[in-house]
TIKE-103988 format. One record per residue: x, y, z of N, C-alpha, C, O, CB in turn. Coordinates in steps of 0.1 Angstrom, whole numbers, plus 5000, padded with zeros to 4 digits. Glycine has a CB too. Example, Ala and Ser with C-alpha at 12.3 -4.5 7.8 and 13.67 -1.06 7.14 Angstrom:
REM residues 2
513249435078512349555078513249675078514249675085511349555090;512849785071513749895071512950005079513450115080514149945057;
END
This chain:
REM residues 566
468849035082469849135079471049105088470949115101469349275081;472249085083473449065091474149195092474549265082474448955084;474449235104475049365106476449345113476549275123474149455115;477449405107478849395112479249535118479249635111479849355101;479449525131479949655138481349625143481549515148478949695150;482249715141483549695144484049825152483949935146484449675132;484549805163485149925170486649915171487149795173484449935185;487350015170488850015169489450115179488850215181489350045154;490450075185491050165195492550165194493250055193490650125209;493150285193494650295194494950305208494150365216495150415186;496050255213496450265227497850305228498650305219496150145234;498250345241499550395245499850525236500550515226500650295244;499350635241499750755233498650785223498350905222501150745226;498150695217497150725207495950625208496150505206497750715192;494850675211493650595211492750645200492350765200493050585226;492250555192491350585182490150485182490450365181491950595168;488950535182487850435181487150455168487050575163486850445193;486650355162485950365150484550315153484350215160486650275138;483550385148482250335147481950295133481750375125481150435153;481950165130481850115116480650025115480349945124483150035112;479950045105478749955103478649935088478650025080477450015109;478549805084478249785069477149675069477449565074479649725061;476049705064474949605063475149525051475149575040473649675063;475449395053475749305043474549255035474649195024476449185048;473349285040472149235033471649345024471149315013471049195043;471649475028471249585020472349695021473049695031469949635024;472449785011473349895012472849995021472050095017473649954998;473149985034472650075044473850135052474950085051471650005054;473650235060474550285068474150295083473050325086474950425063;475050255092474750245106475850315114477050305111474550095111;475450385125476350455134476450395147475450355153475950605135;477750385153477950325166479050395173479950445166478150175165;479050405186480150465194480650355203479950275209479650595201;482050355205482650255213483650325222484150425219483250145205;483950255233484950315242486350265239486550175231484650275256;487350335245488650315242489550265253489350305265489250445237;490450175251491350115261492750105256492950065244490749975266;493750125265495150105261495649965265495249915275496050215267;496549905256497049775260498449765254498749815243496149665255;499349695261500749675256500849545247499949455248501749665267;501849525239502049415230503449355233504349425236501949455216;503449215232504749145234505149075221504249005215504749045245;506349095216506849025204508349015206509049105212506549105192;508948895202510348875201511048905215512048965216510948975191;510448855226510948855239510848995245511449025256512448815239;510149085239510149225244508649265246507749215238510849325235;508449345255507049405257507149555255507949625262506449375271;506349615246506349755245504949805242504049735237507349795235;504749935244503549995241503650055227504450135224503150105251;502750005218502650065205501350105201500350085208503149955195;501250165190499950225185499150115178499650055168500150355175;497950085183497149975177495650025176495350135179497249845184;494849935172493349955171492649855179492849735176492949955156;491849895188491049805197491949715204491549605207490149725189;493149755207494049665213494549545205495049445210493449615225;494349555192494649445183495749485174495849595169493349395175;496649385171497749405161497849275153498249175159499149445168;497449275140496949385133495549425138494949355147496749355118;495049535133493649585136492549495131492849405123493449725132;491349525135490149435130490049435115490349535109488849485136;489549325110489149315096487749385094486749355100489149175092;487749475084486449535080485849445068486549425058486649685075;484649405070483949335059482749405054481949445062483649195064;482649415041481449485036481149425022481849325018481749635034;480149475016479749435002479849554993479849674997478349375002;480049524981479949634971478649704972477649644973480149584957;478749844973477549924975477249964989476450054991476449854970;477949904999477749945013478450085016479350125008478449845022;477950155026478450275031479050255044478450185052477450385031;480350305046481050295059481050425065481350535059482450235057;480850425078480850545087481850515098481550435106479450585092;483050585099484050545107484450665115485150755110485250485100;484050665129484350775137485650745144485850645151483150805147;486650835143487950815148488250915159488051035157489050825137;488550875171488950955182490350935186490750825189488050935193;491151035185492551025188492851065203492751185207493351125179;493250965211493550995225494950975228495350945239492650895234;495851005218497250975220498051095218497551205218497750865211;499451075217500351185216500751215202501351325200501551155224;500451135192500751155178499551205170498451165173501351035172;499851295160498851325150498551195142499451115141499251445141;497351185137496951065129496051095119495251185120496450955138;496151015107495151005097495050865093495950785095495351095085;493950825087493750685082493350695068492650775063492650615091;493950595061493750585046493150445043493650345048495150605038;492150445034491450325030492050275017491450305006489950345030;493150205017493950185005493250104994492849994996495250105010;493150164983492550114971491050144970490450134959492649964972;490350194980489050254979489050374969489850464972488350294992;488250374960488250474949487750614955488150724949487450434937;486950614966486550744972485950834960486350944959487650814979;484950784953484350864942483650984948482650984955483250774935;484251104945483851234949483951264963483551374968482551254945;484551174971484751184985486251184989486551104998484051084992;487151254983488551254987488751305001489751275007489351344978;487751365007487851415022488051295031488551305042486551485026;487651165026487751045034488950965030489150855035486550965032;489851015021490950935016492050925027492650815029491550995003;492351035033493251015045494751065045495251085056493250885049;495451075034496851115035497051245041496451345037497451115021;497851255052498051375060498551495051499451475043499051345071;497951605053498251725046498051725031498351815024499651765049;497451615026497051605012495551625010495151725004497451465005;494751545017493251555017492651605030491551635031492651425013;493551605040493051655054494251695062495351645061492151545061;493951785072494951805082494751695092493751625093494751935089;495851665100495751545109494751565120494451675124497151515115;494351445125493451445138494451455149495251365152492651315139;494251575156495151605167494751515180493651465181495051745171;495751495189495451425201494151485208494151615210496651425211;493251405211491951445217490951475207489751505210492251565225;491251485194490351515183489551395178489951285180491051595172;488551425170487851325163487551365149487551485145486551295170;487351265140486951285126486251155122486651045125488251315117;485151175115484351065109484551055094484251145087482851085112;485150945090485250915077483950855071483450755077486550815075;483450905060482250855054482450825039482850915031481150955056;482150705035482350685020481550565016481250475025483850665016;481250555004480550444998481350364988482050424980479250484991;481250224989482050144980481250134967480150084967482350004987;481850174956481150174943481950084933483050114930481050324937;481249984929481849884919483149834922484049834913481849954906;483349794934484649734938484349614947483449614955485449834947;485149504945485149394953486549324953487349324944483949294948;486749254964488049194966488749234979488149274988488949224954;490049224979490849244991491549384990492349404981491849134993;491249465000491949595001492449595016492349495024491049714998;492949715021493249725035493249865039493049955030494649665037;493349895052493350025058494650045066495149945072492050055066;495150165066496350185075496450335077495850425071497650135068;497350365088497650505091498350565079499150505072498550515104;498150695077498850765066499450895071499350995065497950795054;500250875082500950995088502250935094502250865104500051075099;503350975088504650925092504750775093504250715084505050985106;505350715103505450575103504450505113504750395118506950535107;503350565115502350505124501750375118501250295125501250595127;501850365105501250245098502050115101501650015096501050265083;503250135108503950015111503149915120503349795119505250055119;502249965128501349885136499849915135499049845141501849885150;499550025127498150065125497650025111497850105102497950215128;497149905110496649855097495749735100495749675110497849815088;494949705090494049585090493549565076493649645067492949605100;492849445074492249405062490949475059490249505069492049255062;490649505047489349555042488849465031489249475020489549705037;487849385034487449275025486049325019485149345027487349135031;485949325006484649365000484149244992484749204982484849484990;483049194997482349074991481449124979481049244978481548995001;481149034970480249074959478849104964478549064975480048954949;478149184957476749204960475949074961476248984954476049304951;474949084970474048964971473548924957473049014950472948994981;473648794954473148754940474248744931474148684920472048854935;475448804934476648784926477548684933477348654945477448924923;478548644925479548544931480848574926481048654917479048404928;481848494931483248504926483348454912482548364909484148434936;484248494904484448434890485248304891485948274882485048524881;485148234902485848104904485048024915484348094923487448134909;485247894916484447824925484647874940485747904944484947674925;483547874947483647934960484447844969484247724970482247944967;485447904976486347834985485647784997484547835001487547914988;486147685004485547635016485647725027484847725036486247505020;486747805028486947905038487948005033488747975024487447835052;488048115040488948235036489748275048489248275059488048355030;490948315045491848365056492548495051493248485041492748255061;492548605059493448715055494848685060495048635071492848845062;495848715052497248695055497948835055498248875044497848605045;498148895066498749025066500149015070500548975081498049115076;501049055060502449045061502949185066502549295060503149005047;503749195077504149315083505549315087506249215085503349355095;505949425093507349435099507249475113506249545117508249545091;508249435122508149455136509549525140510649475136507849325144;509449625147510649685153510649665169509549685175510749845149;511749635175511749625190511849765196511949785208512949545195;511849875188511750005192510550075187509950025177512950085188;510150185193508950255187509350305172510450365171508550385196;508550265163508950295149509050445147509850495138507950245139;508250525154508350675153509750725158510250825153507250745161;510350655168511750695172512750655162513750725160512050625186;512550535155513450505144513350605133514350645127513050365138;512150645129512050755119512750885124513450945116510550785116;512450925136513151045141514651045140515251145136512651065155;515250925144516650915143517150935128518150995126517150785148;516450865119516850885105516651025100517451065092516050785096;515651085105515351225100516551315105517051405098514051285106;516951295117518151375122519451345115520151445112518351335137;519651215112520951185106521051205091522051235085521251035109;519851195085519751205070520151075063520151065051520651315065;520450975071520750845066519550755065518450785068521750775074;519850625060518650535059518350495073519250485082519050405050;517050465076516550425089517050285092517450205084515050435090;517050255105517450115110516350015104515150045104517450105125;516849895100515949805095515149735106515449745118516749695087;514049665102513149605112513849485118514849435113511849565105;513349435130513849325137513249195132513849085135513749335151;512049195126511349085122510249115112509849235110510749005134;509849015104508649025097507548945104507848865113508748965082;506248975101505148915108504148855098504048915087504549015118;503448755102502248715096501048725106501048655116502448565090;500148805102499048845111499548885125499048835136498048725113;500648955126501149015138502148925145502748975155500049035147;502348805141503248705148504448675139504348645127502548575152;505748685145506948655138507048515134507448485122508148695146;506648415142506748275139507848205145508648265152506748265124;508048075142508847985148510348005146511147965155508547845143;510748075136512248095133512848215141514048235139512448115118;512048285149512648385157512648335172511748255176511848515155;513648385179513748345193512548405201512148525199515048395199;511948325209510848355219509548385213508648425219511248475227;509348355200508048395194507248265189506148285184508348485182;507748145191507048035185505748005192504847945185507947905186;505548045204504248015211503048095205501948055206504348045226;503448205198502348285192502148255177501348335171502548425195;502848165171502848145157501348125152500548055158503748025153;501048195142499648185136499448045129500248005121499348295126;498347975133498047845127496747855119495747905125497947735138;496647805107495447795099495147655097495947575092495747875085;493947615102493547465101492647455088491747535085492647425114;492947345081492247305069491847155069492547075076493047335056;490847125061490546985060491146935047491247005037488946965060;491546805047492146745035491146755024490046715025492546605038;491646795012490946805000490146934997489746954986489946695000;490047015007489247145005490147244999491347245000488647195019;489547344992490247454987489947584995488747614998489847474972;490947654998490747775006491247894998491947874989491447765020;490848015002491248144996492048215006491648245018490048224992;493248245003494148335011494148475006494548494994495548275012;493748575014493848715010495148775015495148815027492548795015;496148775007497548815011497648965010497349024999498648745003;498049035020498249185021499749215025500149165035497249245031;500449285018501749335023501649465029501549565022502749335011;501649465043501549585051502849625056502949715064500649555062;503949565051505249595055505549745052505149795042506249505048;506349805061506649945059507549975047507350075039507250005071;508549885045509649925036510149805028511249815022510749985044;509449695027510049575021509149505012508049465016510549495031;509549474999508849374991509149234997510249215003509349374976;508249144995508349015002508048904992507148914983507449005013;508748784993508348664987507548584997507748585009509648584982;506548514992505648435001505448294994505248294982504248505004;505548195002505248054997504747965008504847995020506647994991;504147855003503647755012504347615009504247574998502147745011;504847555018505647425016504747325009503647305013506047365029;505247274998504547164990503247194985502547094980504447044999;502747324985501547354979501647464968502447564970500647404991;500947444958500847554948499747644951498747614958500747484933;499847764945498847864947498347914934499147934924499447984955;497047934933496447984920495948124923495048154930495247894916;496648224916496348364918495048394910494948354899497448444913;494148464917492848494911492548644911491648694904491748404918;493148714920492848854922493948934928494748874936491648874931;494049064924495049144931494549294931493949334921496349144923;494749364942494349494944492849514941492549614935495149584936;492049424946490549424944490149434929489249504925490049554952;490949354921490549334907490849194903491849144906491249434897;489849124897489948994893490948974881490949064872488648934890;491748874881492648844871492548704866492048614872494148874876;493048684854492948544848493848454857494948494860493448534833;493248334861494048254871495348204865495448174853493148144875;496348194873497548124869498148064883497948114894498548234862;498947964881499447884892500947914894501747934885499247734890;501247924907502647964911503047894923502247854931502848124912;504347874925504947824937505247944947505447914959506247744935;505348064942505848174951505148304946504848314934507348194950;504848384955504148514953505148624957505748614967502848534961;505348724948506148844952505148954953504348984944507348874941;505149024965504149124968504849244974505549234984503249064977;504549364968505249484973504349554984503149524985505449574961;504949634992504149715002502949784995503049854985505049815010;501749765001500549824995499749734987498549744985500949944987;500449634981499649544972498949424980499349384991500649484962;497849374973497149264978497049154967497049194955495749304983;497049024971497048914961496148804967496448754978498448864958;495048764960494248654965494748524957494948524945492748684963;494848424965495248294959494348184965493948184976496748264963;494048084956493447964960494447854962495447834955492347914949;494247784973495147674977494347544981493347554989496047714989;494647434974493947314977494747224986495947204984493647234964;494147174997494847095007494946955001494146865005494147095021;495846934992495946804985497246724988497646634981495946824970;497846764999499146695003498846595014497746595020500046795008;499846505018499646425029499346495042499846605043500846335031;498546435051498246495063499546545070500546465071497446395073;499546665075500746715082500546865084499446915083501946685073;501746925087501847065090502847125081503947075080502147085106;502447235075503347295064503447445067502447505071502747275050;504747495066504947635069504447715057504747685045506447645070;503747825060503747945051504948035056505248045068502248025053;505648095046506748165049506848285040506548285028508048085049;507448395046507648525038509048575042509448575054506548635041;509748615032511148675034511348785024510548795014512248555034;512448855026512648985018512948945003513648855000513849065025;512449034994512949054981513549194981512849294983511849034970;514849204979515549334980516149354967517149294963516549344991;515649454959516049484945517249584944517849594933514949524937;517649644955518649744955519949684960520049654972518149874964;521049674952522249624956522949714967522949844965523149604945;523549654977524249734987523449804997523949885006525049834980;522149784997521149845006520849745017520449635014519949895000;520949785030520749695042519249665042518449755038521149765055;518949545046517449505047517449395058518449335061516849445034;516249375062515949265072515949125065515049095058514549295080;516949055067517148925060516748815069517448715072518648905056;515448815074514848715082513648655076513148705065514548775096;513048555082511948485076510848465086511148425097512348345070;509648505083508448485092507648365087507648335075507548615092;507048305096506348185093504948175100504848235111507148055097;504048115094502748065099502647915096503547865089501548145094;501647855101501447705098500147675092499047715096501547625112;500147605081499047545075498947405080499747315077499047545059;497847375088497747255096496547175091495447225092497647275111;496747055086495546955083494946925096495646885106496046825075;493646925097492946915110493146785116493046775129491546935109;493446675109493646545116495046525120495446415125493146425107;495946625117497346605121497546625135496846705142498246705113;498546555141498846575155499646705157500646725150499646445160;499246785167499946905170501446865176501546765182499146985181;502346945173503746935178504646875168505846875170503746845190;504146825156505046785146505746895139505247005138504246705136;507046875134507746985128507247015114507346925106509246945128;506847125111506347165098507447165088508647175091505747295099;507047145076508047145064508147295060507147365059507447055052;509347335057509647475053509747485038510347405031510947525059;509047585031509047595017510447645012511147715020507947685013;510747625000511847674993511447824988510547834981512347584981;512247914993511948054989513148104981514248054982511848145002;512848204971513848254963514948324971514648364982513248334952;516148354965517148424971516648574972515748614965518448424963;517148644982516748784984516848874972516048964971517448834995;517748844963518048934952517548864938518148894928519548964951;516548774939516148704927515148784920513848764920515548574932;515648884912514748974905514048904893512948944889515649104900;514748804887514148724877512848664881511748664874515048614872;512848594893511548534898510548644901509348624898511848454911;510948754907510048864909509348914897508148934896510648974917;510148934887509648984874508748884867507748924860510749034865;509148754867508448654861507048634867506048604860509248524862;507048654880505748644887504748754883503648724879505848644902;505248874883504448994880504048984865502849024862505249124882;504848934856504448924842503348834839502848844828505648884834;502948754848501848654845500448714847499548654843501948534854;500348834853499048894855498348934842498949004834499149004865;497148894840496348944829494948974835494348894842496248834818;494449094831493149134836492049044831492048994820492749274832;491049014840489948924836488849004829488248954820489348854849;488649134833487549214828488149344821487449444822486549244839;489349344816489949464810489549494796489549614792491449454811;489149394789488849414775487749524773486649514778488349294768;488149614764487149724760487249844770486549944767485749664760;487949834781488049944791489250014791489350124797487749884804;490349974784491650034784491550164775491150154763492649934779;491950284780491950404772492950374760494050324761492450524780;492450404748493250384735493750514731494950524726492350324724;492950624732493350764728493750834740493050834750492250844720;494950884741495550944753495551104752496051164742497050894755;494951164762494951314763496151364770496751464766493751354770;496651294780497751334789498951224788498751124794497251364804;499951254781501051164780502151214789502951304785501451144766;502351144801503351194811504451094812504350974811502651204824;505551144815506851064816507451104830507951214831507851094804;507451004839507951034853509150954856509150834855506851004864;510351024859511450954864511350934879510951034886512751024860;511650814884511350784898512650734904513250634898510250674900;513150794915514350734921514750814932514150904937515450734911;515950774937516650834949517550944945517750964933517350734957;518151014955519051114953519651154967519551094977518351234946;520351274966520951324979520751474978520651534968522451284980;520851544990520851684991521851725001522251645010519451734996;522351845000523351895009522651935022521451975022524152005003;523351925033522751965046522752125047523752185045523551905058;521452175050521352315051520852355065520752475068520452365041;520452255073519952285087521052245097521452135097518652205090;521452345105522552315114522252215125523252155130522852445120;521052185129520652085139520551945133520351855141519452125145;520851935120520751795114522151755110522951835107519751785102;522251615110523551565106523551525091522551525085523951445115;524651485087524751455072525551315071526751315070525551565064;524751205072525351075073525150985061525350865061524851005086;524551055050524550985038525851005031526751075036523351035029;526050945019527350945012527851095010527051185006527350874999;529151115012529851245010529151355018529051465013529751274995;528851325030528251435039526951495034526851615034529251535041;526051405029524851455023523751395031523951315040524751425008;522451425027521351355032520551285021520451335010520451455040;519951165023519251095013517951175010517351235019518950955018;517551164998516251224994515751134982516351034978516451374989;514551174977513951094966513051194958512751294963513150974971;512751164945512051264937511351194926511651074922513051374932;510451264920509751234907510051354898509751464901508151204908;510651324886510951434877511751544883511551664881509651494871;512751504892513651594899512951694909513551794913514451674888;511751654913511051734923510851644935510151544935509651784918;511451684946511351614959510151674966510151794970512551624967;509051594968507851654973507951684988508551614996506751554972;507351804991507451855004505951875010505151945004508151995005;505551805020504251815026504051955031504852015038504051715037;502852015028502552145035502252125049502052005054501352215028;502152225056501852215071500852315076500252285086503152245079;500552425068499552515072498152475068497152525075499852655066;498052385058496752345054496952225045498052205040495952455046;495852145043496052035034495752085019495152195018495051915037;496352025010496252064996494752064991494352164984497051974987;493951964995492551964991491752074998490952134991492051824995;492052105010491352215017491752345011490852435009491752215032;493052365007493452485001492852504987492552614983494952485001;492752394980492152394966490652434968490152524961492252254959;489852374977488452404978488252544983487352614979487752304988;489152594993488952724998489652834990489552954993489452725013;490252784979491052884971492152964979492253084978490152984964;492852884988493852944997495152944990495652844986493952865010;495853064988497053064980498253024990498153025002497353214974;499352994983500652974990500852834996501852805002500653075001;499852744994500052604999500652514989501352424993498652545004;500352534976500952444966500952524953500352624952500152314964;501752474943501752524930501352414920501252294923503252584926;500952454908500452364898501452344887501052324875499052414893;502752354889503752344879504552224879505752224876504652464879;503952114884504751984883505051954869504151954860503951864890;506351924866506651894852506151764846506151664853508151894852;505551764835504951644828506151554823505851434821503951674817;507351604822508451524817509651574825509651674831508751544801;510751494826511951534833512551664827512551674815513051434833;512951754836513451884831514851864823515251944815513651974843;515451754826516751724819516651574814516351484822517951744828;516951544801517051404797518351354799519351424797516651394782;518551224803519851164805519651014804518550964802520451214819;520750944805520650794805520150744819520950724828522050734802;518850724820518250714833518750584840518850584853516750704832;519050484833519450354840520950324838521350214841518650244834;521750424833523150404831523850464843523350474854523650464818;525050514840525950584850525550724851526050804842527450574847;524650764860524050894861525150994867525650974878522750904869;525451104860526451204865525951254879524751274881526651324856;526951274888526551314901525851454901525151484911527851324909;526151534891525451664891523951654889523251754892525951744879;523351534886521951514885521351444896520151404896521651434872;522151424907521651354919520851444928520151394937522751294927;520851574927520251664937518951724930518951794921521151774941;517751694936516551744931516251884937516951934946515451654935;515151944932514652064938513552024947512951914945514052164928;513252094958512152064967510952154965511152274962512652084982;509752094966508552174963507352104965507351974965508652234950;506252174967504852114968504152144955503352234954504052174981;504452064946503952084932502851974928502951864932505052074922;501852024921500751934916500651944901501152044895499351974923;499951844896499651844881498151844879497451754885500451724874;497651934871496151944868495751844857496451834847495752084865;494651774859494051694849492551744847491851774857494151544853;492051744835490751774832489851654835490351544833490551824817;488651674839487751554842487551484829487351544819486451594848;487651344830487351244819488551254810488351194799486151284812;489651314813490851304804491451164805491351104816491851404807;491951104795492750984796494151004797494751094791492450904783;494750934806496150954811497050834809496650724812496150994826;498150854804499250754803500450804811500950924809499550724788;501050724820502250764827503350654825503050534827501950794842;504450694820505550604819506350634832506850744834506450624806;506450534841507250544853508650484850508850364849506450464865;509550574849510950534845511850524857512250624863511550624835;512250394861513250384871514550444868515050444856513450234875;515250504878516550564876517650514884517350454895516450704878;518850524880520050474887520750584894521950594894520950404877;519950674901520550774910520650714923519750664929519550904910;521850714929522250644941522250494940523250424942521250684953;521050444935520950294933519650264925518750344924520950214946;519750154918518450104912517650024921518149944928518850014899;516350054922515449994932514049984927513650074920515550064945;513349874931511949864927511149944936511049924948511449714927;510450054930509550144939508150104937507650124926509850294935;507450054947506050024945505250154945505050214956505449924955;504750194934504050324932502550304934501850224927504350394919;501950384943500550374946499850504942500250614945500250354962;498750494935497950604931496650604939495850514938497650604916;496350714946495150724954493950754945494150824935495250834965;492750704949491550744942491250684929490250704922491550894939;492250594924492150534911492650384911493550354919492850614900;492150304902492950194898493350214883492750304877492150054899;494350144878494950174865495250044858495349934865496150264867;495450054845495849944837497249944835497850054831495149944824;497949834837499449824836499549774821499449654819500149724847;499849864812499849824797501249774792501349724781499349934789;502249804800503649764795504649774805504549854815503949834784;505749704803506949704811508149664804507949594794506749624823;509249714808510549674800511749714808511749794818510549734786;512849664803514149694808514849814802514549844790515149574808;515749884809516450004803515550124802514550124809517049964789;515950214793515250334791514050314782514150254772516250434785;512950374785511750364776512050424763512650534762510550434783;511550354752511850404739510450434733509650344731512550294730;510250564731508950604726508650554712507450534708508850764725;509650524704509450484690509150334689508350294680510650514682;509650244698509450104697508650034708508049934706510850034696;508750084720508150014732506650024731505949914734508650074745;505950124728504450124727503850014718502749974721503950254722;504549974708504049864699503849734707503149654702504949834687;504549724719504449594726503449614738503249514745505849564732;502749724739501849744749500649634749500249594738501249884748;500249594760499049504761497749594763497549634774499249404771;496949614753495749694753494549604753493349654752495749794742;494749474755493649384754493149334768492049344772494049264746;494149274776493849224789494949264799495549174806493649064788;495249394800496349434810495849414824494649414826496749574808;496749384833496349374847495849514853496249614847497449334856;494949504863494449624869494949634883494749544891492949624868;495649744887496249754900495949894905495549984898497749724899;496249904918496350044924497750074929498050184933495350064936;498649964930500049984933500849894924500549774922500249944948;501949954918502649874909504149904911504450024913502249894894;505049804910506449824911507049884898506549854887507149684916;508049964900508850004888509949914886510749894895509350154890;510049854875510949754872512449804875512849904870510849704857;513149734883514549784887515349794873515549694866515249684897;515849914871516549934859515749934846516149904835517649834858;514449964848513449964837512350054838512550164844512949824836;511250024832510050114832508750034833508749914830510150204820;507750104836506350044836505450154831505550274834505949984850;504450114822503450214817502050174822501650064822503550204800;501350284827500050274832499150364825499550474820499950294847;497850334824496750424819495550424828495250324834496350374804;494850534828493650544836492750654830493250744823493850564851;491550654834490550754830490350844843490050794853489050694826;490650974841490551074853489051104855488651214852491351204850;488351014861486851034863486451054877485351044881486150914858;487451094886487151114900487751244904488951254906487750994909;486951354906487551484909488051494923487551424932486451594907;489151574925489651594938491251594937491751614927489151484947;491851584948493251584950493751434953493251374963493651684962;494651384945495051244947496551234947497251274937494451154936;497051174957498451154959498951034951498250924950498751124974;500151044945500850934939502150924946502951024946500950954923;502550814951503750804959504250664959503550564957503450854973;505650654963506150524966505650474979505550544989507750534965;505350344980504750284992505850225001505550155011503850164987;507150254998508150235008508150365016508450465011509550205001;507750355029507450475037508750555039508650675040506850435050;509850495038511150575040511250665027511750775028512350475041;510750625016510850695003509850815002510150914997510750604992;508650785007507750905007508151005017507951125014506350855011;508750975027509251075037510451155030510651265033509751005050;511151095021512251155014511751235002512551304996513251055010;510451224999509851314988509551244975509451304965510851424984;509451104975509151034963507551034962506850934965509750884964;507051144957505551164957505251284948506051374945505051184971;504051284943503451414936501951394938501451294943503851424921;501251504933499851514935499151554922499651634914499551614946;498051484919497251524908495951594913495351554923496751404900;495651704906494451784908493451754897493651804886494751934909;492451674899491451634889490251734890489651744901490951484890;489951804880488951904880487651854880487451734876489151994868;486651924884485251884883484751864869485251924860484351984890;483751784867483151764854481851844854481851964858482951624851;480751794849479451854848478451774856478351654855479051864833;477751854865476751794873477251734886478451734888476151694865;476251694894476551644908477451524907478351514916475251614915;477251434898477951304899479351314893480151224893477251204891;479751434888481051464884481751574892482651634887481051484869;481151604903481651724911482051674925481451594932480451824912;483151734930483651704943482551744954482051854953484951764945;482251654963481351684974481951794983483151804984481051554981;481051854990481551955000482151895012481851775015480452045004;483151955019483851895030482951875041481951955043485051975034;483151765049482251745061482551855072483551915072482651595067;481651875080481751985091482751955101483252045107480452005098;483051825103484051795113485451765107486351705114483551665121;485651815095487051795089488051865097487851985100487051845074;489151795101490151855110490751975103490951985091491251765114;491052075112491752205107493152205112493552155123490952335112;494052265104495452275108495652375119496852395124496352305096;
END
């Protein structure tokens, strides 16, 4: 029996330890306690104290098999409130372990502890974990790899070796201070100073080449790269010089293989690719750089690198740099995404729809109403964001899930609109009178086992932008996408109901729409939000309340005794 124990620690202000155990031979649960230590990090010629896990950036990789139970004890020894989210884990009947702050739990206060407990059910592939409270996930994240059950295998030849590739962003300031400044001004936050691959910026940044991540391969072997976009606010292009990649999985769902020279991956998404070392002996750059779909919006226009090194190559040779698309190459981004086809989707896509929802997704502005805050967005306003003209406000007195379970009034309402309150030309020249949303903590109720379709309509309020939308507690089928305004009479005829891709995070086509479907078979409170953290802070989010079904297997479990209280 092979036992994997992982302890995690946040340091400088926040120390969190995890007692994690996943038995890879049998589906068992094990408990462990570990001590906590603080450590500083150095990047880009600077040394600063940041929030990490076990003194590691990125944090440790969790490895488990389908069917394993994870028990993760988190102790917060820092100055910030914290929660942790297991991105893409379905959390069947256990939303108490999902983690978004004030949605499924109150935060873990400094000095407090909370134990996340959940079982992986019918999932395998690459996921990840990260902080889900303000901007702490800038440095608090790691890979979560789920292997097939013993006796099962990948639906492709087993690779010679596997590597997690975590793409991130780095600020030379405390990211929480960057967020605080943006909150005060009402303007967009300062962009990052670098991108990273497994925590390292790479050779193209000053003072960082000594720490560049190097992956060693043997000539002729095929490897699996588990690519995770952990960046806070940026979609990214990723490529490897002179090597093609075969995409086989995304968001812990297998897809029909296709070959590509470049991957476009949004924050929150994961993509697994096979790469064969079939080039002349040498050193080749892996590189990631920004894809920015919003015209006129500032972004970090730098490139992070790692090195794919053939083992017989001499160290010190100059690696070859791949050709990456231009930062505004939306055609390449859309063409890449359009190639995904689900491997096991046939017969599982809901055909009859109980809940047909239409969500407009986009930015906006609000007038300043608080005297201590500034107004540095256009025309003396503050930036905001919304779904169906509702800018989501996090509660503070209780989490929504706790309030629902305890029947506590006044925390949220259930009147989230299923369609926009006003119809308009969503992707055209939107009148300024439609730029200002209402603010509220609104949820939408779903009956257990109802089938749901959501049209996510991108809007041209302030600007057109690709919003990577993440649904907690579920994966979904992406049945259609298109440009312009969704047409109810003609567009559904083009839906793919045979082999649509399966995702938990999907971009909304800039100046267009995307259609998703899922079965509401997991009771609880589930957040849906943009995975650009600047946008969720502005209110680009909403909540689904999925009611209980019949019997224990269709009913929300009782809250754990150590659930944090507000």
